[in-house]
C-alpha positions, -999 to 999 in steps of 0.1 A, spaced: -204 11 -251 -209 47 -264 -194 63 -235 -161 42 -241 -163 54 -278 -166 91 -266 -139 86 -242 -117 71 -271 -126 100 -296 -119 125 -271 -83 111 -260 -74 107 -297 -82 142 -306 -61 153 -275 -33 133 -286 -34 144 -322 -36 180 -310 -7 176 -288 14 159 -318 5 188 -340 23 212 -316 57 210 -332 87 231 -328 84 261 -351 117 270 -368 124 301 -388 126 299 -427 163 303 -437 182 295 -469 195 259 -462 200 225 -476 189 194 -458 215 167 -462 192 141 -446 191 123 -414 220 101 -399 219 76 -373 232 86 -338 271 80 -333 277 71 -368 294 93 -395 282 115 -422 299 126 -455 294 164 -461 298 173 -500 305 207 -514 311 218 -553 334 243 -562 353 241 -595 376 271 -591 385 267 -554 418 259 -541 404 254 -506 370 248 -490 364 255 -452 334 249 -431 323 253 -395 297 228 -380 274 236 -351 260 213 -325 221 213 -321 228 237 -289 246 260 -314 279 253 -297 307 247 -325 319 212 -332 344 222 -356 358 257 -368 369 266 -404 381 232 -408 393 223 -444 374 199 -467 392 173 -490 392 176 -527 380 144 -540 387 152 -577 371 175 -604 351 202 -586 340 179 -556 350 183 -520 340 162 -489 342 163 -454 337 133 -431 319 142 -396 316 114 -370 310 135 -339 273 127 -339 263 118 -303 238 147 -298 204 144 -311 188 173 -334 199 195 -362 237 201 -369 243 234 -391 269 239 -414 285 271 -429 318 278 -447 331 289 -479 360 288 -502 381 310 -527 356 310 -557 379 325 -585 402 337 -560 376 355 -540 364 342 -505 328 332 -511 304 317 -485 281 288 -496 245 282 -486 238 271 -452 235 233 -448 222 210 -422 217 174 -412 197 158 -385 209 132 -360 181 108 -351 184 76 -328 174 53 -360 187 74 -387 153 81 -399 131 111 -390 99 100 -374 79 132 -379 49 148 -364 27 137 -396 40 100 -395 24 97 -361 -8 115 -367 -15 92 -397 -8 61 -375 -30 76 -347 -60 83 -371 -55 46 -386 -54 31 -351 -82 50 -337 -102 42 -371 -98 7 -365 -110 9 -327 -140 29 -337 -146 2 -365 -144 -24 -339 -169 -8 -315 -194 0 -343 -195 -37 -357 -192 -49 -321 -161 -69 -326 -137 -70 -296 -110 -86 -317 -108 -55 -342 -108 -31 -313 -77 -52 -299 -60 -49 -332 -64 -11 -333 -51 -9 -295 -20 -31 -303 -13 -3 -331 -15 22 -303 9 2 -281 33 0 -312 30 38 -318 38 45 -280 69 24 -284 81 41 -313 77 75 -298 95 62 -265 124 48 -285 127 70 -316 111 102 -305 92 126 -324 107 152 -346 142 141 -331 132 148 -296 135 116 -275 146 125 -241 121 154 -234 94 153 -209 71 161 -237 78 130 -259 80 107 -228 45 119 -216 28 113 -250 44 79 -254 32 68 -219 -2 80 -226 -3 63 -260 7 30 -242 -18 34 -216 -46 42 -240 -36 12 -260 -34 -11 -230 -69 1 -217 -86 -7 -250 -70 -39 -254 -77 -51 -219 -114 -39 -221 -117 -55 -255 -103 -88 -242 -125 -88 -208 -157 -83 -234 -144 -111 -256 -142 -134 -228 -176 -124 -213 
């Protein structure tokens, strides 16, 4: 019983460590417009009261240009809008551009939005919290020797594995990194649930 607990704790620490190895990005002055579901449209706003035009350029996550110096639409007052629908690639889309502020061409702050499979950003912290809760339930089940509690925690691991497989981690769904972590998590959940089920039957 104790060897199983040690194995589970070690595997939990390894997976949490792997999840914390995120992609480090440089800090630049940019505004997050939020997340949008893959293959749907996003409304990109801008404010400029003295502009007669506002143009923008949008870059795909691989840094190639999706649109170049395209004009935004004035929607009244000082508000401008642009509808962008080419969101088939997952990741961060960067926006730059500017307008003739008081007759002088002026660039605006960098913007970005994220395209994810679900429209939500399933970040690393979200998964770490779920891992800690799941392994906490499993360890509690072993401590009080209740196989059904262990099975409950193992089912939570299976759900986490499926979430990673379908929705990815930090918008990375189709990489070997995400795929491997999701398979390991599913295998751990299956292992704990099968062992707990056999012990409950015995």
